[in-house]
All heavy atoms as a GROMACS GRO file, in nm:
protein
  597
    1SER      N    1  -0.275  -0.962   3.805
    1SER     CA    2  -0.136  -1.020   3.791
    1SER      C    3  -0.026  -0.920   3.846
    1SER      O    4  -0.056  -0.803   3.854
    1SER     CB    5  -0.104  -1.054   3.651
    1SER     OG    6  -0.060  -0.953   3.579
    2LEU      N    7   0.086  -0.972   3.879
    2LEU     CA    8   0.196  -0.885   3.931
    2LEU      C    9   0.238  -0.782   3.839
    2LEU      O   10   0.272  -0.670   3.880
    2LEU     CB   11   0.312  -0.988   3.973
    2LEU     CG   12   0.430  -0.914   4.045
    2LEU    CD1   13   0.377  -0.867   4.177
    2LEU    CD2   14   0.537  -1.019   4.071
    3THR      N   15   0.229  -0.802   3.710
    3THR     CA   16   0.278  -0.703   3.609
    3THR      C   17   0.177  -0.614   3.562
    3THR      O   18   0.203  -0.530   3.476
    3THR     CB   19   0.342  -0.783   3.491
    3THR    OG1   20   0.241  -0.868   3.435
    3THR    CG2   21   0.460  -0.873   3.527
    4GLY      N   22   0.051  -0.642   3.602
    4GLY     CA   23  -0.060  -0.559   3.555
    4GLY      C   24  -0.120  -0.604   3.429
    4GLY      O   25  -0.211  -0.567   3.372
    5GLN      N   26  -0.061  -0.717   3.371
    5GLN     CA   27  -0.108  -0.775   3.242
    5GLN      C   28  -0.219  -0.876   3.273
    5GLN      O   29  -0.224  -0.936   3.387
    5GLN     CB   30   0.008  -0.844   3.180
    5GLN     CG   31   0.122  -0.752   3.136
    5GLN     CD   32   0.084  -0.644   3.041
    5GLN    OE1   33   0.006  -0.675   2.949
    5GLN    NE2   34   0.132  -0.529   3.061
    6PRO      N   35  -0.304  -0.908   3.183
    6PRO     CA   36  -0.413  -1.017   3.202
    6PRO      C   37  -0.338  -1.144   3.227
    6PRO      O   38  -0.223  -1.173   3.191
    6PRO     CB   39  -0.475  -1.014   3.075
    6PRO     CG   40  -0.450  -0.895   3.003
    6PRO     CD   41  -0.307  -0.847   3.053
    7LEU      N   42  -0.414  -1.230   3.313
    7LEU     CA   43  -0.359  -1.363   3.335
    7LEU      C   44  -0.351  -1.449   3.213
    7LEU      O   45  -0.447  -1.446   3.137
    7LEU     CB   46  -0.430  -1.433   3.445
    7LEU     CG   47  -0.426  -1.386   3.588
    7LEU    CD1   48  -0.520  -1.463   3.678
    7LEU    CD2   49  -0.281  -1.412   3.638
    8GLU      N   50  -0.244  -1.521   3.201
    8GLU     CA   51  -0.229  -1.614   3.091
    8GLU      C   52  -0.181  -1.747   3.145
    8GLU      O   53  -0.122  -1.752   3.257
    8GLU     CB   54  -0.115  -1.562   2.993
    8GLU     CG   55  -0.157  -1.425   2.926
    8GLU     CD   56  -0.043  -1.379   2.843
    8GLU    OE1   57   0.070  -1.436   2.845
    8GLU    OE2   58  -0.061  -1.276   2.775
    9LEU      N   59  -0.204  -1.861   3.076
    9LEU     CA   60  -0.159  -1.980   3.126
    9LEU      C   61  -0.011  -1.996   3.087
    9LEU      O   62   0.032  -1.948   2.991
    9LEU     CB   63  -0.238  -2.093   3.053
    9LEU     CG   64  -0.390  -2.095   3.100
    9LEU    CD1   65  -0.460  -2.208   3.019
    9LEU    CD2   66  -0.402  -2.126   3.242
   10PRO      N   67   0.065  -2.050   3.173
   10PRO     CA   68   0.031  -2.104   3.310
   10PRO      C   69   0.022  -1.990   3.404
   10PRO      O   70   0.100  -1.897   3.398
   10PRO     CB   71   0.141  -2.201   3.336
   10PRO     CG   72   0.263  -2.143   3.269
   10PRO     CD   73   0.204  -2.081   3.141
   11SER      N   74  -0.065  -2.011   3.506
   11SER     CA   75  -0.076  -1.912   3.608
   11SER      C   76  -0.071  -1.987   3.740
   11SER      O   77  -0.099  -2.105   3.751
   11SER     CB   78  -0.210  -1.830   3.581
   11SER     OG   79  -0.316  -1.910   3.593
   12VAL      N   80  -0.043  -1.906   3.849
   12VAL     CA   81  -0.036  -1.956   3.981
   12VAL      C   82  -0.139  -1.882   4.062
   12VAL      O   83  -0.150  -1.762   4.063
   12VAL     CB   84   0.104  -1.937   4.037
   12VAL    CG1   85   0.119  -1.990   4.182
   12VAL    CG2   86   0.211  -2.006   3.952
   13HIS      N   87  -0.217  -1.962   4.144
   13HIS     CA   88  -0.324  -1.905   4.228
   13HIS      C   89  -0.287  -1.942   4.373
   13HIS      O   90  -0.270  -2.055   4.407
   13HIS     CB   91  -0.455  -1.958   4.192
   13HIS     CG   92  -0.496  -1.945   4.046
   13HIS    ND1   93  -0.542  -1.819   4.003
   13HIS    CD2   94  -0.478  -2.018   3.942
   13HIS    CE1   95  -0.559  -1.829   3.862
   13HIS    NE2   96  -0.523  -1.955   3.832
   14PHE      N   97  -0.277  -1.834   4.461
   14PHE     CA   98  -0.253  -1.851   4.598
   14PHE      C   99  -0.374  -1.856   4.681
   14PHE      O  100  -0.475  -1.798   4.633
   14PHE     CB  101  -0.160  -1.747   4.649
   14PHE     CG  102  -0.019  -1.756   4.583
   14PHE    CD1  103   0.008  -1.669   4.473
   14PHE    CD2  104   0.083  -1.843   4.634
   14PHE    CE1  105   0.139  -1.673   4.419
   14PHE    CE2  106   0.198  -1.844   4.581
   14PHE     CZ  107   0.234  -1.766   4.467
   15LEU      N  108  -0.375  -1.908   4.795
   15LEU     CA  109  -0.492  -1.922   4.885
   15LEU      C  110  -0.542  -1.786   4.930
   15LEU      O  111  -0.649  -1.769   4.974
   15LEU     CB  112  -0.459  -2.007   5.012
   15LEU     CG  113  -0.434  -2.152   4.982
   15LEU    CD1  114  -0.390  -2.229   5.112
   15LEU    CD2  115  -0.557  -2.219   4.922
   16CYS      N  116  -0.449  -1.684   4.933
   16CYS     CA  117  -0.495  -1.557   4.976
   16CYS      C  118  -0.591  -1.485   4.872
   16CYS      O  119  -0.651  -1.390   4.886
   16CYS     CB  120  -0.368  -1.471   4.985
   16CYS     SG  121  -0.274  -1.437   4.840
   17GLY      N  122  -0.588  -1.546   4.740
   17GLY     CA  123  -0.682  -1.499   4.634
   17GLY      C  124  -0.612  -1.418   4.535
   17GLY      O  125  -0.668  -1.387   4.430
   18HIS      N  126  -0.475  -1.400   4.550
   18HIS     CA  127  -0.391  -1.336   4.439
   18HIS      C  128  -0.355  -1.435   4.335
   18HIS      O  129  -0.328  -1.551   4.377
   18HIS     CB  130  -0.274  -1.270   4.504
   18HIS     CG  131  -0.301  -1.160   4.596
   18HIS    ND1  132  -0.267  -1.154   4.729
   18HIS    CD2  133  -0.361  -1.039   4.568
   18HIS    CE1  134  -0.307  -1.042   4.774
   18HIS    NE2  135  -0.368  -0.976   4.682
   19SER      N  136  -0.344  -1.394   4.215
   19SER     CA  137  -0.310  -1.483   4.101
   19SER      C  138  -0.197  -1.416   4.022
   19SER      O  139  -0.207  -1.295   4.007
   19SER     CB  140  -0.423  -1.518   4.016
   19SER     OG  141  -0.516  -1.588   4.095
   20PHE      N  142  -0.107  -1.491   3.972
   20PHE     CA  143   0.007  -1.430   3.888
   20PHE      C  144   0.027  -1.528   3.772
   20PHE      O  145   0.016  -1.647   3.780
   20PHE     CB  146   0.131  -1.420   3.983
   20PHE     CG  147   0.109  -1.341   4.095
   20PHE    CD1  148   0.072  -1.395   4.213
   20PHE    CD2  149   0.122  -1.198   4.087
   20PHE    CE1  150   0.054  -1.320   4.342
   20PHE    CE2  151   0.103  -1.126   4.199
   20PHE     CZ  152   0.065  -1.175   4.322
   21ASN      N  153   0.086  -1.461   3.669
   21ASN     CA  154   0.145  -1.536   3.558
   21ASN      C  155   0.268  -1.606   3.604
   21ASN      O  156   0.345  -1.557   3.680
   21ASN     CB  157   0.185  -1.453   3.443
   21ASN     CG  158   0.065  -1.390   3.377
   21ASN    OD1  159  -0.044  -1.443   3.368
   21ASN    ND2  160   0.080  -1.254   3.328
   22ALA      N  161   0.278  -1.744   3.575
   22ALA     CA  162   0.395  -1.824   3.625
   22ALA      C  163   0.524  -1.762   3.588
   22ALA      O  164   0.622  -1.775   3.658
   22ALA     CB  165   0.373  -1.966   3.576
   23ARG      N  166   0.528  -1.697   3.467
   23ARG     CA  167   0.662  -1.642   3.420
   23ARG      C  168   0.694  -1.526   3.499
   23ARG      O  169   0.816  -1.494   3.512
   23ARG     CB  170   0.646  -1.599   3.274
   23ARG     CG  171   0.634  -1.718   3.178
   23ARG     CD  172   0.625  -1.674   3.032
   23ARG     NE  173   0.522  -1.577   3.002
   23ARG     CZ  174   0.391  -1.620   2.968
   23ARG    NH1  175   0.362  -1.744   2.968
   23ARG    NH2  176   0.300  -1.529   2.948
   24ALA      N  177   0.608  -1.458   3.570
   24ALA     CA  178   0.636  -1.340   3.651
   24ALA      C  179   0.693  -1.373   3.788
   24ALA      O  180   0.749  -1.294   3.852
   24ALA     CB  181   0.513  -1.253   3.668
   25LEU      N  182   0.668  -1.502   3.828
   25LEU     CA  183   0.724  -1.545   3.960
   25LEU      C  184   0.854  -1.611   3.944
   25LEU      O  185   0.887  -1.667   3.842
   25LEU     CB  186   0.620  -1.641   4.017
   25LEU     CG  187   0.483  -1.593   4.052
   25LEU    CD1  188   0.388  -1.704   4.104
   25LEU    CD2  189   0.491  -1.483   4.164
   26GLY      N  190   0.925  -1.612   4.059
   26GLY     CA  191   1.050  -1.677   4.052
   26GLY      C  192   1.041  -1.829   4.063
   26GLY      O  193   0.923  -1.869   4.100
   27ASP      N  194   1.140  -1.894   4.025
   27ASP     CA  195   1.130  -2.047   4.033
   27ASP      C  196   1.109  -2.090   4.181
   27ASP      O  197   1.173  -2.045   4.275
   27ASP     CB  198   1.253  -2.109   3.979
   27ASP     CG  199   1.264  -2.100   3.836
   27ASP    OD1  200   1.168  -2.081   3.763
   27ASP    OD2  201   1.380  -2.102   3.773
   28GLY      N  202   1.018  -2.181   4.199
   28GLY     CA  203   0.986  -2.231   4.336
   28GLY      C  204   0.918  -2.147   4.433
   28GLY      O  205   0.928  -2.158   4.553
   29GLU      N  206   0.853  -2.033   4.378
   29GLU     CA  207   0.789  -1.940   4.459
   29GLU      C  208   0.670  -2.005   4.530
   29GLU      O  209   0.585  -2.064   4.461
   29GLU     CB  210   0.737  -1.826   4.375
   29GLU     CG  211   0.676  -1.716   4.454
   29GLU     CD  212   0.789  -1.625   4.518
   29GLU    OE1  213   0.881  -1.597   4.449
   29GLU    OE2  214   0.776  -1.595   4.630
   30THR      N  215   0.672  -2.006   4.664
   30THR     CA  216   0.566  -2.087   4.734
   30THR      C  217   0.477  -1.993   4.816
   30THR      O  218   0.369  -2.037   4.863
   30THR     CB  219   0.631  -2.182   4.840
   30THR    OG1  220   0.714  -2.105   4.930
   30THR    CG2  221   0.711  -2.289   4.765
   31GLU      N  222   0.512  -1.869   4.817
   31GLU     CA  223   0.425  -1.766   4.881
   31GLU      C  224   0.386  -1.660   4.790
   31GLU      O  225   0.470  -1.618   4.700
   31GLU     CB  226   0.490  -1.706   5.013
   31GLU     CG  227   0.517  -1.805   5.124
   31GLU     CD  228   0.570  -1.730   5.236
   31GLU    OE1  229   0.688  -1.683   5.227
   31GLU    OE2  230   0.508  -1.714   5.343
   32CYS      N  231   0.279  -1.594   4.810
   32CYS     CA  232   0.227  -1.482   4.732
   32CYS      C  233   0.328  -1.364   4.763
   32CYS      O  234   0.356  -1.328   4.877
   32CYS     CB  235   0.093  -1.443   4.784
   32CYS     SG  236   0.036  -1.278   4.711
   33PRO      N  237   0.382  -1.304   4.660
   33PRO     CA  238   0.479  -1.197   4.678
   33PRO      C  239   0.418  -1.074   4.741
   33PRO      O  240   0.488  -0.995   4.802
   33PRO     CB  241   0.527  -1.167   4.526
   33PRO     CG  242   0.465  -1.260   4.443
   33PRO     CD  243   0.360  -1.339   4.520
   34LEU      N  244   0.287  -1.055   4.727
   34LEU     CA  245   0.226  -0.939   4.793
   34LEU      C  246   0.192  -0.970   4.940
   34LEU      O  247   0.202  -0.874   5.021
   34LEU     CB  248   0.090  -0.902   4.725
   34LEU     CG  249   0.099  -0.874   4.577
   34LEU    CD1  250  -0.038  -0.848   4.509
   34LEU    CD2  251   0.181  -0.738   4.558
   35CYS      N  252   0.166  -1.092   4.983
   35CYS     CA  253   0.130  -1.122   5.118
   35CYS      C  254   0.246  -1.181   5.204
   35CYS      O  255   0.240  -1.181   5.323
   35CYS     CB  256   0.020  -1.226   5.110
   35CYS     SG  257  -0.135  -1.154   5.040
   36ALA      N  258   0.353  -1.212   5.132
   36ALA     CA  259   0.464  -1.280   5.200
   36ALA      C  260   0.525  -1.190   5.313
   36ALA      O  261   0.558  -1.242   5.422
   36ALA     CB  262   0.573  -1.314   5.103
   37PRO      N  263   0.546  -1.054   5.296
   37PRO     CA  264   0.607  -0.981   5.406
   37PRO      C  265   0.513  -0.978   5.532
   37PRO      O  266   0.568  -0.997   5.649
   37PRO     CB  267   0.612  -0.839   5.351
   37PRO     CG  268   0.624  -0.861   5.201
   37PRO     CD  269   0.545  -0.977   5.176
   38ALA      N  270   0.386  -0.969   5.514
   38ALA     CA  271   0.290  -0.968   5.624
   38ALA      C  272   0.283  -1.106   5.698
   38ALA      O  273   0.287  -1.123   5.815
   38ALA     CB  274   0.159  -0.934   5.585
   39SER      N  275   0.290  -1.211   5.613
   39SER     CA  276   0.290  -1.344   5.669
   39SER      C  277   0.414  -1.379   5.749
   39SER      O  278   0.414  -1.434   5.858
   39SER     CB  279   0.278  -1.448   5.552
   39SER     OG  280   0.160  -1.432   5.491
   40ARG      N  281   0.526  -1.332   5.691
   40ARG     CA  282   0.659  -1.353   5.763
   40ARG      C  283   0.652  -1.281   5.890
   40ARG      O  284   0.704  -1.333   5.999
   40ARG     CB  285   0.769  -1.301   5.673
   40ARG     CG  286   0.907  -1.341   5.716
   40ARG     CD  287   1.012  -1.302   5.614
   40ARG     NE  288   0.988  -1.345   5.479
   40ARG     CZ  289   0.958  -1.264   5.379
   40ARG    NH1  290   0.966  -1.134   5.400
   40ARG    NH2  291   0.929  -1.308   5.265
   41ALA      N  292   0.609  -1.159   5.905
   41ALA     CA  293   0.611  -1.074   6.024
   41ALA      C  294   0.522  -1.142   6.126
   41ALA      O  295   0.551  -1.146   6.245
   41ALA     CB  296   0.563  -0.939   5.993
   42ALA      N  297   0.410  -1.194   6.081
   42ALA     CA  298   0.314  -1.269   6.179
   42ALA      C  299   0.379  -1.392   6.231
   42ALA      O  300   0.366  -1.420   6.350
   42ALA     CB  301   0.178  -1.301   6.109
   43ARG      N  302   0.448  -1.470   6.139
   43ARG     CA  303   0.513  -1.590   6.190
   43ARG      C  304   0.623  -1.550   6.289
   43ARG      O  305   0.633  -1.630   6.400
   43ARG     CB  306   0.573  -1.661   6.068
   43ARG     CG  307   0.480  -1.755   5.998
   43ARG     CD  308   0.552  -1.851   5.905
   43ARG     NE  309   0.645  -1.782   5.815
   43ARG     CZ  310   0.609  -1.733   5.700
   43ARG    NH1  311   0.494  -1.746   5.654
   43ARG    NH2  312   0.709  -1.677   5.628
   44GLU      N  313   0.696  -1.448   6.267
   44GLU     CA  314   0.806  -1.410   6.359
   44GLU      C  315   0.743  -1.368   6.494
   44GLU      O  316   0.803  -1.397   6.599
   44GLU     CB  317   0.892  -1.306   6.301
   44GLU     CG  318   0.979  -1.356   6.180
   44GLU     CD  319   1.051  -1.245   6.109
   44GLU    OE1  320   1.028  -1.124   6.135
   44GLU    OE2  321   1.121  -1.272   6.014
   45ALA      N  322   0.630  -1.290   6.490
   45ALA     CA  323   0.568  -1.242   6.612
   45ALA      C  324   0.517  -1.355   6.700
   45ALA      O  325   0.533  -1.366   6.819
   45ALA     CB  326   0.453  -1.150   6.574
   46ARG      N  327   0.448  -1.459   6.625
   46ARG     CA  328   0.407  -1.575   6.699
   46ARG      C  329   0.521  -1.662   6.757
   46ARG      O  330   0.515  -1.706   6.870
   46ARG     CB  331   0.320  -1.668   6.593
   46ARG     CG  332   0.181  -1.622   6.577
   46ARG     CD  333   0.097  -1.720   6.514
   46ARG     NE  334   0.141  -1.768   6.383
   46ARG     CZ  335   0.114  -1.709   6.268
   46ARG    NH1  336   0.024  -1.604   6.271
   46ARG    NH2  337   0.164  -1.745   6.154
   47ALA      N  338   0.638  -1.670   6.686
   47ALA     CA  339   0.746  -1.743   6.738
   47ALA      C  340   0.804  -1.664   6.861
   47ALA      O  341   0.849  -1.728   6.957
   47ALA     CB  342   0.857  -1.753   6.623
   48GLY      N  343   0.794  -1.533   6.855
   48GLY     CA  344   0.851  -1.458   6.975
   48GLY      C  345   0.760  -1.465   7.091
   48GLY      O  346   0.813  -1.458   7.207
   49LEU      N  347   0.634  -1.500   7.077
   49LEU     CA  348   0.541  -1.515   7.191
   49LEU      C  349   0.537  -1.656   7.242
   49LEU      O  350   0.473  -1.683   7.343
   49LEU     CB  351   0.411  -1.464   7.149
   49LEU     CG  352   0.399  -1.315   7.126
   49LEU    CD1  353   0.254  -1.290   7.079
   49LEU    CD2  354   0.426  -1.236   7.255
   50SER      N  355   0.606  -1.759   7.175
   50SER     CA  356   0.586  -1.890   7.209
   50SER      C  357   0.650  -1.924   7.343
   50SER      O  358   0.607  -2.023   7.414
   50SER     CB  359   0.642  -1.986   7.100
   50SER     OG  360   0.775  -1.968   7.095
   51GLY      N  361   0.752  -1.858   7.382
   51GLY     CA  362   0.821  -1.876   7.514
   51GLY      C  363   0.735  -1.838   7.630
   51GLY      O  364   0.667  -1.740   7.632
   52SER      N  365   0.738  -1.912   7.739
   52SER     CA  366   0.661  -1.878   7.854
   52SER      C  367   0.713  -1.741   7.927
   52SER      O  368   0.640  -1.673   7.981
   52SER     CB  369   0.670  -1.983   7.954
   52SER     OG  370   0.799  -2.008   7.999
   53SER      N  371   0.835  -1.712   7.900
   53SER     CA  372   0.890  -1.587   7.957
   53SER      C  373   0.824  -1.468   7.884
   53SER      O  374   0.802  -1.368   7.950
   53SER     CB  375   1.045  -1.573   7.935
   53SER     OG  376   1.077  -1.566   7.809
   54GLN      N  377   0.793  -1.474   7.757
   54GLN     CA  378   0.722  -1.375   7.684
   54GLN      C  379   0.575  -1.361   7.744
   54GLN      O  380   0.529  -1.254   7.753
   54GLN     CB  381   0.726  -1.403   7.536
   54GLN     CG  382   0.858  -1.386   7.472
   54GLN     CD  383   0.904  -1.239   7.468
   54GLN    OE1  384   0.823  -1.158   7.470
   54GLN    NE2  385   1.030  -1.222   7.471
   55GLN      N  386   0.520  -1.477   7.770
   55GLN     CA  387   0.383  -1.473   7.826
   55GLN      C  388   0.382  -1.408   7.960
   55GLN      O  389   0.296  -1.334   7.992
   55GLN     CB  390   0.325  -1.614   7.824
   55GLN     CG  391   0.299  -1.665   7.683
   55GLN     CD  392   0.262  -1.816   7.686
   55GLN    OE1  393   0.263  -1.877   7.781
   55GLN    NE2  394   0.220  -1.865   7.566
   56ASP      N  395   0.475  -1.449   8.040
   56ASP     CA  396   0.496  -1.384   8.181
   56ASP      C  397   0.510  -1.242   8.178
   56ASP      O  398   0.448  -1.163   8.243
   56ASP     CB  399   0.603  -1.448   8.258
   56ASP     CG  400   0.581  -1.600   8.286
   56ASP    OD1  401   0.466  -1.643   8.286
   56ASP    OD2  402   0.683  -1.669   8.309
   57LYS      N  403   0.595  -1.199   8.079
   57LYS     CA  404   0.621  -1.057   8.059
   57LYS      C  405   0.489  -0.978   8.020
   57LYS      O  406   0.463  -0.873   8.070
   57LYS     CB  407   0.730  -1.026   7.952
   57LYS     CG  408   0.766  -0.890   7.927
   57LYS     CD  409   0.876  -0.879   7.821
   57LYS     CE  410   0.911  -0.731   7.803
   57LYS     NZ  411   1.014  -0.728   7.692
   58PHE      N  412   0.416  -1.039   7.928
   58PHE     CA  413   0.287  -0.983   7.881
   58PHE      C  414   0.189  -0.962   8.003
   58PHE      O  415   0.138  -0.860   8.033
   58PHE     CB  416   0.225  -1.073   7.782
   58PHE     CG  417   0.080  -1.036   7.750
   58PHE    CD1  418   0.044  -0.922   7.684
   58PHE    CD2  419  -0.026  -1.127   7.789
   58PHE    CE1  420  -0.080  -0.889   7.655
   58PHE    CE2  421  -0.155  -1.090   7.768
   58PHE     CZ  422  -0.186  -0.976   7.698
   59PHE      N  423   0.178  -1.076   8.093
   59PHE     CA  424   0.084  -1.060   8.199
   59PHE      C  425   0.134  -0.964   8.305
   59PHE      O  426   0.049  -0.893   8.371
   59PHE     CB  427   0.061  -1.194   8.261
   59PHE     CG  428  -0.025  -1.288   8.181
   59PHE    CD1  429   0.020  -1.398   8.115
   59PHE    CD2  430  -0.155  -1.257   8.158
   59PHE    CE1  431  -0.063  -1.484   8.048
   59PHE    CE2  432  -0.242  -1.331   8.074
   59PHE     CZ  433  -0.195  -1.450   8.023
   60GLN      N  434   0.265  -0.948   8.327
   60GLN     CA  435   0.316  -0.840   8.409
   60GLN      C  436   0.286  -0.709   8.353
   60GLN      O  437   0.241  -0.612   8.442
   60GLN     CB  438   0.467  -0.871   8.424
   60GLN     CG  439   0.510  -0.988   8.508
   60GLN     CD  440   0.663  -1.009   8.503
   60GLN    OE1  441   0.735  -0.937   8.441
   60GLN    NE2  442   0.700  -1.109   8.587
   61GLN      N  443   0.300  -0.685   8.235
   61GLN     CA  444   0.261  -0.555   8.172
   61GLN      C  445   0.121  -0.526   8.183
   61GLN      O  446   0.077  -0.416   8.212
   61GLN     CB  447   0.303  -0.550   8.027
   61GLN     CG  448   0.451  -0.542   7.993
   61GLN     CD  449   0.482  -0.558   7.842
   61GLN    OE1  450   0.400  -0.596   7.767
   61GLN    NE2  451   0.598  -0.516   7.808
   62LEU      N  452   0.038  -0.633   8.173
   62LEU     CA  453  -0.110  -0.621   8.176
   62LEU      C  454  -0.142  -0.581   8.319
   62LEU      O  455  -0.233  -0.493   8.338
   62LEU     CB  456  -0.183  -0.751   8.134
   62LEU     CG  457  -0.321  -0.752   8.107
   62LEU    CD1  458  -0.364  -0.637   8.004
   62LEU    CD2  459  -0.370  -0.890   8.073
   63GLN      N  460  -0.089  -0.647   8.415
   63GLN     CA  461  -0.129  -0.617   8.554
   63GLN      C  462  -0.088  -0.480   8.601
   63GLN      O  463  -0.153  -0.412   8.677
   63GLN     CB  464  -0.072  -0.721   8.646
   63GLN     CG  465  -0.149  -0.857   8.636
   63GLN     CD  466  -0.079  -0.966   8.718
   63GLN    OE1  467   0.029  -0.944   8.760
   63GLN    NE2  468  -0.149  -1.074   8.738
   64ALA      N  469   0.036  -0.432   8.554
   64ALA     CA  470   0.082  -0.301   8.589
   64ALA      C  471   0.031  -0.186   8.510
   64ALA      O  472   0.036  -0.082   8.561
   64ALA     CB  473   0.240  -0.308   8.557
   65ALA      N  474  -0.032  -0.217   8.400
   65ALA     CA  475  -0.091  -0.105   8.316
   65ALA      C  476  -0.211  -0.049   8.368
   65ALA      O  477  -0.302  -0.119   8.435
   65ALA     CB  478  -0.110  -0.155   8.180
   66SER      N  479  -0.227   0.077   8.361
   66SER     CA  480  -0.353   0.151   8.408
   66SER      C  481  -0.465   0.123   8.292
   66SER      O  482  -0.580   0.131   8.326
   66SER     CB  483  -0.332   0.301   8.421
   66SER     OG  484  -0.287   0.365   8.297
   67ASP      N  485  -0.418   0.102   8.172
   67ASP     CA  486  -0.508   0.075   8.066
   67ASP      C  487  -0.477  -0.065   7.996
   67ASP      O  488  -0.387  -0.074   7.907
   67ASP     CB  489  -0.503   0.189   7.952
   67ASP     CG  490  -0.602   0.165   7.839
   67ASP    OD1  491  -0.682   0.072   7.848
   67ASP    OD2  492  -0.595   0.239   7.745
   68GLY      N  493  -0.533  -0.168   8.054
   68GLY     CA  494  -0.501  -0.297   8.001
   68GLY      C  495  -0.538  -0.322   7.857
   68GLY      O  496  -0.472  -0.398   7.785
   69PHE      N  497  -0.641  -0.253   7.806
   69PHE     CA  498  -0.686  -0.265   7.674
   69PHE      C  499  -0.568  -0.226   7.581
   69PHE      O  500  -0.545  -0.292   7.471
   69PHE     CB  501  -0.806  -0.189   7.651
   69PHE     CG  502  -0.848  -0.198   7.501
   69PHE    CD1  503  -0.920  -0.305   7.462
   69PHE    CD2  504  -0.826  -0.100   7.408
   69PHE    CE1  505  -0.955  -0.328   7.332
   69PHE    CE2  506  -0.867  -0.111   7.281
   69PHE     CZ  507  -0.934  -0.217   7.240
   70ALA      N  508  -0.496  -0.114   7.617
   70ALA     CA  509  -0.387  -0.062   7.528
   70ALA      C  510  -0.280  -0.169   7.522
   70ALA      O  511  -0.221  -0.187   7.412
   70ALA     CB  512  -0.334   0.063   7.587
   71VAL      N  513  -0.248  -0.242   7.626
   71VAL     CA  514  -0.156  -0.345   7.625
   71VAL      C  515  -0.189  -0.465   7.535
   71VAL      O  516  -0.116  -0.507   7.453
   71VAL     CB  517  -0.124  -0.400   7.765
   71VAL    CG1  518  -0.029  -0.509   7.766
   71VAL    CG2  519  -0.070  -0.291   7.859
   72VAL      N  520  -0.322  -0.504   7.545
   72VAL     CA  521  -0.370  -0.603   7.454
   72VAL      C  522  -0.366  -0.569   7.307
   72VAL      O  523  -0.328  -0.649   7.216
   72VAL     CB  524  -0.509  -0.648   7.503
   72VAL    CG1  525  -0.565  -0.748   7.403
   72VAL    CG2  526  -0.503  -0.715   7.646
   73ALA      N  527  -0.410  -0.444   7.289
   73ALA     CA  528  -0.416  -0.395   7.152
   73ALA      C  529  -0.270  -0.384   7.095
   73ALA      O  530  -0.260  -0.416   6.973
   73ALA     CB  531  -0.482  -0.252   7.152
   74GLU      N  532  -0.178  -0.347   7.166
   74GLU     CA  533  -0.038  -0.346   7.119
   74GLU      C  534   0.012  -0.476   7.078
   74GLU      O  535   0.074  -0.494   6.976
   74GLU     CB  536   0.052  -0.280   7.227
   74GLU     CG  537   0.195  -0.271   7.191
   74GLU     CD  538   0.283  -0.212   7.299
   74GLU    OE1  539   0.234  -0.162   7.395
   74GLU    OE2  540   0.409  -0.221   7.280
   75GLN      N  541  -0.020  -0.578   7.170
   75GLN     CA  542   0.021  -0.717   7.135
   75GLN      C  543  -0.038  -0.775   7.003
   75GLN      O  544   0.014  -0.835   6.932
   75GLN     CB  545  -0.011  -0.810   7.255
   75GLN     CG  546   0.077  -0.779   7.372
   75GLN     CD  547   0.217  -0.803   7.349
   75GLN    OE1  548   0.268  -0.900   7.275
   75GLN    NE2  549   0.310  -0.716   7.403
   76PHE      N  550  -0.171  -0.731   6.986
   76PHE     CA  551  -0.240  -0.769   6.860
   76PHE      C  552  -0.178  -0.706   6.745
   76PHE      O  553  -0.154  -0.768   6.636
   76PHE     CB  554  -0.390  -0.742   6.870
   76PHE     CG  555  -0.464  -0.846   6.930
   76PHE    CD1  556  -0.541  -0.828   7.050
   76PHE    CD2  557  -0.489  -0.969   6.871
   76PHE    CE1  558  -0.616  -0.927   7.112
   76PHE    CE2  559  -0.565  -1.070   6.934
   76PHE     CZ  560  -0.631  -1.044   7.049
   77ALA      N  561  -0.141  -0.579   6.756
   77ALA     CA  562  -0.078  -0.510   6.647
   77ALA      C  563   0.046  -0.564   6.610
   77ALA      O  564   0.082  -0.573   6.495
   77ALA     CB  565  -0.064  -0.364   6.683
   78ARG      N  566   0.129  -0.604   6.718
   78ARG     CA  567   0.256  -0.665   6.683
   78ARG      C  568   0.244  -0.790   6.606
   78ARG      O  569   0.322  -0.827   6.521
   78ARG     CB  570   0.334  -0.697   6.816
   78ARG     CG  571   0.390  -0.578   6.876
   78ARG     CD  572   0.476  -0.610   7.001
   78ARG     NE  573   0.512  -0.494   7.069
   78ARG     CZ  574   0.559  -0.498   7.184
   78ARG    NH1  575   0.583  -0.609   7.247
   78ARG    NH2  576   0.593  -0.385   7.247
   79ALA      N  577   0.140  -0.876   6.641
   79ALA     CA  578   0.114  -1.000   6.568
   79ALA      C  579   0.063  -0.983   6.428
   79ALA      O  580   0.096  -1.070   6.342
   79ALA     CB  581   0.018  -1.093   6.652
   80LEU      N  582  -0.006  -0.875   6.398
   80LEU     CA  583  -0.053  -0.856   6.263
   80LEU      C  584   0.038  -0.782   6.172
   80LEU      O  585   0.018  -0.783   6.054
   80LEU     CB  586  -0.190  -0.773   6.281
   80LEU     CG  587  -0.298  -0.856   6.352
   80LEU    CD1  588  -0.422  -0.766   6.374
   80LEU    CD2  589  -0.335  -0.981   6.279
   81LEU      N  590   0.135  -0.707   6.220
   81LEU     CA  591   0.224  -0.627   6.137
   81LEU      C  592   0.332  -0.715   6.087
   81LEU      O  593   0.374  -0.805   6.113
   81LEU     CB  594   0.278  -0.520   6.210
   81LEU     CG  595   0.181  -0.403   6.255
   81LEU    CD1  596   0.252  -0.305   6.335
   81LEU    CD2  597   0.107  -0.351   6.144
   0.00000   0.00000   0.00000
């Protein structure tokens, strides 16, 4: 649980596997408080890559780089952070 106390009813279970006492969460909480920042960052990164200009920029960087793997790894890191 978020407070370190044992789970009591009512409790809320998120798909990520975390569970919390309902009283510890805010009203209308729809995301796990532990996973929400990472989920938000991933959504923002995906939204940033959705434009074709971003994809073109990525392929230009990939073609110009001496180490293409580093470019790909950097893009994956941005999406996961």
